[in-house]
N, C-alpha and C positions, 0 to 999 in steps of 0.2 A: 462443569464440577472439577475439581484439584486433581482428583485422579486421572481422568481422561485428560486433561492437559497434559500432566506427566508423562502417559502412555503417548501421547502423539508428538512430545518434546523428543523423547528418547528414538521414536521413529524418525524426526527429522537430521536429529544428531544423526544417525546411523547412515541416513539418506545420503547428506552432506560430504561426510566421512568418504565414501564407497564413489560417489561422482566426482569427490575433488572440485566442489563448486567453489566458485570465485565471490558470487554473489547470492544473496539470499533475499527475498523479499516475504515479509511478514505480513497476515491481514491487520486491519485498522483497529489499534487499543486492543491486541491480541490475548493480553494475560488477565483479562478481569472479564465477567459477565459481563454482555452489553446492557449498559445502564439507563439510555436513552430511552428505553421501552415506558418509563413513567414520566408525564410532563413534570410533575413537582420534583423540584431539585431536593435531594438529602446530602447534606453536608457529610454525613458519616457515609454512605455508600461511595460518595466522590473521594472520600478521603482514602477507604479501603482499596479503591482501584489505583488510586495515586501510588501506594505501599505498593501493591502488588507489582505494578510496574516497575518499582525501584528495584524490588527485590529479586524479579527476572532478568533484568538488566544485566546483574551480576553475572548472571550464567550464560551472557550471549559468547564468551570466550570458550564455550563449551562447541561452538560452532566455527572457531578460528580454524584456518586464517580466511575463511570467507570474511568480506564485508557485508553487514547487514543491514536492511531498510525495514524500517514500519515506522509506527506512530504510536503515542502514548499521552494520556491525559499528564499536565502538568500547570503550574501556578508560577505564572512570570508576573514582576511589579504587582500584584495584588489581582491580576485577571486569571481564570482559568479559561486553559486554551486544548488543544488536538493539537500536537507537536508532532512533524514530521523529524524523522532523526536518520542518521548515519551512522553506524558502530563499524570499528575496525579494531584489529589487536594494536596495529600500531598508532592510531589516532585518536583511539578511546573514543567519545561521544561527541557526537556534533549534530545542534539543532539545524535543521535546512529549510523548515516551511511549518507554518500554521496554518491549518485549514480555515479557508476565509468563506466558502460558500455553505451553509448551514442549513438542513431541512429542518422542518417544526411540523410533524404531522404524526398520527398514531405508528408507535416503533420507534419511532426518529424523532425526538424532540430535543435535538441536539442543541439549540439557540435557549433553551431552558437551562442547559448544562453546561455550557462553556461558551465564549465571545468568539466571535470571529477574528482571525488574525488582521495584519495590516495591508494585505492586497499584495503582497510584494510574491512575486514568483520567480527565483533566481536558482539556477543551476547550480548542482552542486558536484564536484570532481568527487568520483567515486575510483581509484586506481586511472587507469585510462581513459574512464566513459566520464561524461557529463549527463548526469541525470535529473531530472526534472518531477517533481512531486504533484499528481492532480489527484487528492485524497477523496476517494468515494465520489460524493455527488460534483465534486470539482471535472470529475472525467468529462461531464457535460457541457464544460466553457472549452467548445473548440476551437475558441479563437485563442485560448492560451496554450492549447497543444500547436499551434500553426505558429504561434510565438514564438514555444519551446523549438521548435524546428528551426526556424530563423538564427535562433539563438546557436544552433549546432549540438543539439540535445542527441544523445544516442540513445537514449533510454527515457521513456514515461513510465515513470511506479504508480501504480494507483492501489495501494493498500485500503478494502473496503469491508462494510459489515452491511451486505444488500440481502433481501429476501430470496426465496427460493421461486416464486412465482415471477420474478423479472431477471431471471439468470439470461436468457436469450438477448433481452433488451442491453444487459451490460456488456455481453460479450459484442454487439454491434458496435457499441461505444466505443469500446477498447480497439475496436479493428478501426474504424473512423478516424480515431484519434491520432493511431501506430500513422495512417495514410496522411493526414492532415500534417504531420509533423516529420514523415519523412524517418521516423525513429522506431524503435520496439516499444511494445508496449507491455509491461507485466503488471498482472493481477494476481491478490491472494485477498482470500474472501473466509469469514468466520464462517462456521459450522454450528448452529443453535445447538443448546442443550435441550432436550427433549420437554416440550413444555411452554419453551419460550415463544413469546407473544410475536417476537418480532421476526420469527423463522427465517433465520441467517441461512443462506444455501451453498456455502461453498462456491466451486467452479472457481477455480484461478485459469490463467490463461498465461500464454508468450504466444505473442502476435508480432510479427515481422513487419519490416517499415512498409511494406504494400499492404498491410492487412491479413497477409495469410497467417494461418493458425499453423504455430511450429509445437504448442504444446497444451495441453488442457488435462484439470484434474477432475477425478470423479471422486465418489465415494470411495471405487474399488483402487483409486491412484489417487491418493490425497496429496502426494508431492510429484512435481514433476521438473524435470531439467532439461536445459539445450545448450549447444554450443552457440554463440551468436558473434557475428562479424561487425564490429564496429565500423569497420571499412564499407560495410553494405549500406551503414545508416548515414555514411558520410557523402555516399554516392546518391543515396536516393533523394538529396537535397536539392540535384540538379536533374532531379525526373520530373514526368508529368505525376500529377498535377502542381507538384510544390513550385516549381519554377513559375507558376503562370501569376503566382500572388505576391 
C-alpha cells in the first residue's frame, strides 16, 4: 500500500540519519507489490513496477551519505531482469548482478515474469568493502558463497521476498553462507500487505563471518543496524573451515 511504504520509508530515513549508517540493504524489488504471485505475465503490472522503482530511485538521496544496495525490475537489451544495484551519492547508480536462479511455484512464479541473468557473480566495491549479491533463492547456492569468500568478499547481500512460514530456514541459510564465505551475511525481506497470497514475512539479519547473529529485525524492530569490522572478514578467510577448501 502506498501510504504504508511512505510511512516505512520515513522511518528508515530517520533511522539511517540517527545511526549515521554507511550502508543500507533494501528488500528484493521493494518499491512495488510482489507481482510474482500470479503465474500469468501481465505487461501492465510489470510496467507499473518498473516505473515505481524508477521513481523511488530518485529518492535514494534521502538516505545519503549511506550507500544503498537493493534490486529492481529492469529491461536490458529487450530482456526483463531482476537487477541488483549499488547506489551512492558520489557514484550514482551501478548495476551489480542479475538474478540467475529463479523459482517457479505458487506465489513465486519468477521465471514467468523475467529471465535469468548471465550467471556471473562478481564482487562489487562499496566504499572499502567488497560485496557479493545472492538474491533470495541464490542464497542456497553455497558453492557461490564459498567462491565469493575465495574472491575476498567482506559482505554477502541477500535482498529477499520470502514467506513467513520459512523464516527459520532462511536464517539458517544466511548463517551458513556467512560461514562458507568467511564474510558478513546481510539480508532484508519484504513484509506482505494484508491478504497478499505470498505472505512475505520480514526478518532481516546481520550475521558475522562465523554465522553469529549480530542483529535481526522483528515486527517491533523493523530496521536494525550494527558496526561491522571488515578486518574480521579478512581474517576469517584463513580460519576453519574456510582454509580447508
